[in-house]
C-alpha angles and dihedrals in degrees: 000000000000092000094046095052095050093046092051093049092049093046092052095048093046096054092061120108122290094266090060092043090074091060098048096036106041089132094060122105118255094253089058093045091057094060113095128197097008118125116217116221112223124199113242112235116197112205114195127204092248090055090051094046091048091050094046089046093054093045092050092047091050091048090047092050093048093047094042093052096039094050100046102033106029111012092189094058098081091054092050126061096242124151111231098195097089090042097048098105094048091050090051103045109026103039119012101046091068101032109027104060120063114229092224088070093057119090110239122243112270116250090226089064091049091051091050091051090048091056089062093060116079114247091233091068095049117113132154093251095042092048095048091048093048093048093048090049092052095047090049092052092048094048090050092051094049092047089051092051090051092049093049091049094049095045096042112115112212093206095055115118132200103235129340128277089254092058094057119102111264116219113217113216123199120250095249096040092126092056092046090048093056091042092055090043091057091048092050093047089048103044106022103080097172085081093047118125094243094050093048089052092048088054094049091051088048094051097046099041115015111025090097096038120125135182092236131047102236094182090061091046095048088050090071108110102181126058116281123252101225095229091049091049091051094048093049095049093044090053091049094049091050092049089047089053092050089049092052090047098049101030112026098035091042092051090055092047091053091051093055095042091052092047091046091062086056089053090242098124114078113256121242088241088071092068100178096045092040092054095046091047096052091041086060092048089047093056091044093054091044090053091054093049089045090053092051093051095046092048092048093048091049090048092049094050093049088053092051094048093041090092114175099009108043103010115052090198134241133286113251113188127206113213141156118251123167093358090302132109106238142160121261113233099023117241092244088060090062089057092050096047097044090046094048089058089064090054088049090056089051091050091048092064097041134080097042109145121242113265099240090056090061101038096059118057093197093054108150101176127103119284111265131186139200111258112193102200104218109185109260087204091062093046089050088051092052093050089047089051091050093048089048091049094051089044092053096042094048094063099079097044090049091055088055091060085078088072087075098049091089088057094047093109091057095064104028095069094254094110091042090059093049092051090050091051090048090053094050094051107096093194095071114109132213089262092056091052093048093051092048092048091051090048092054090044093055091042093057090049094049092047090056095044098043098046125064112220094215129035124180112216118171109287094001135072098205108211111195095169095104093053094046089051092054092050094046089047091055090048093050092046090054091048093048090048090056092045094050090049092053090049091052094048093046089050090051093051090049093051095045 
C-alpha cells in the first residue's frame, strides 16, 4: 500500500506540463528535462512488510555492532568517521575479548572437570602452590575461551559470504546436456536392476521382517541356567535350525514370490521372451536373494561363536562326566566329541541356507529350463577358522579337567580287578580268622566313607562342569561289594558252626 500510493502521486505530478516538470523532476539529467510531452514508464516495486522488517533488522544489527565495538574497544571511534571493516579482526581478538565481556556472565568451570584434570597429575608433584597455580591457569584459559566464543557469536554477520558469486567455480554444461541426461536415465532404468521396483520391494520386506532373523533363537539358548548336556544342546540347535529353514521357505521365499507375481500383472517384470533382459534381471535377483541368505548365515555363525566363547556370563558350560570304561577312568563324552558336535552345527547352518530354488523356476509353471538353486557362498576359510577356534578352545579347556583325573589314580586298584583278585584270594584262604575278616571289613567300610568325603562329585572348570559322581559311585560300589562279600562269608561260616 505504501509503494502504490507513492507511485501514483509521482506519476500524477510528473504528467503535468513542462513548467511543472521542473518542480517534480529537479533530480533528472538535463537531457531528460529537455524532453516535453513524453511519459516515463516507471517499474512498480512492491515492498512487503517482511522486506522492511528484514532490512530494518539488518541495519539495526550493523549499527549495534558498530556502536558496541566502538564504545567498548575504542571509545573514540564513534566520534570519528573510521571504517571498521578492515579492523574487525583486531577488534575481536586483541581488545574486546579481554575487556568487553564481563566475567559474571560466563559460566564457571565445573568442579568435576577440575577433579578429572587433577587425577592426571601425579600426587608426588602436588603442592599447595603448584595446585593453586595450575587451577588458576586452567580457569583463566577456560574463561578466555568462553569469552572468545561470545565475541565471535556477537560480531558474526549472518549475511557475510565467503567469496563472491563471481569467484565460484563455474560448471560448463554441454549444449545437449538435457538430451544426454534423459538418454542416460533410460539406460539406467533399463539396465540397472538394483533400482527396479521388485528389487526395492524385496529390500523393504527384508528390512521390515528379516533383517534381524537368525537360524537359532539365542534368547532361548541364553535362558539356560544349568550346564548343557552336549546331546541336548545339539538336539535343540538342530531343531531350531530346521524350523528356521522352514520359515525361510514358507515365509521369506513366498513373500518374494508374491512381490513378483503382483508386479508381473502390472507388466513390470521382464518377459521370458526377452531372453537377454530376462536372464540379466533374474541373475540380479538371484544375487540379491543369495546375499540375504548369506547375511543370515554369517550373522547366525557370529552369534553362535560369541555364545560358545562367552564362558561364564552367556554360556553356562557343558557337562563333562568322568566314568570308568574298560577298567580306565575316562571322560564321557570324549573331548574330541565336543569338537565334532560343535563344528557340525556350523555345517548345519550352511545347509540351512542352501538348496533354495531360483525364483524364476518357481514363478513360471511351464518352466522348461534346468533346475537351478541358490548357492550362498560362505567363505570356507572363515568356516575353517571358526572350527579351528572351537578345537583350540576345547583343547585349552580340557587341560585342567584332565589333570584332575589323577585324583582317581590312588583308587585304580579298586576298579581294575586287582583288589577283586585279592579279596577272592582272601576268601579262599582257610587260615583266615574271624579277627582278620573283621579288620578287613572295617578297612573297606572306612575306605568307602573316605572316598565320598574326600572327593567332590562336581567341579566347575571353565567351559566344563566336571561331574565325577558316576565314577565315585562305581568305586564305592566295588568297595561295598568287597565288604559285603566278606560279611556274607562270615555269616555262612558262623551258621555252619552253629548247626554243627
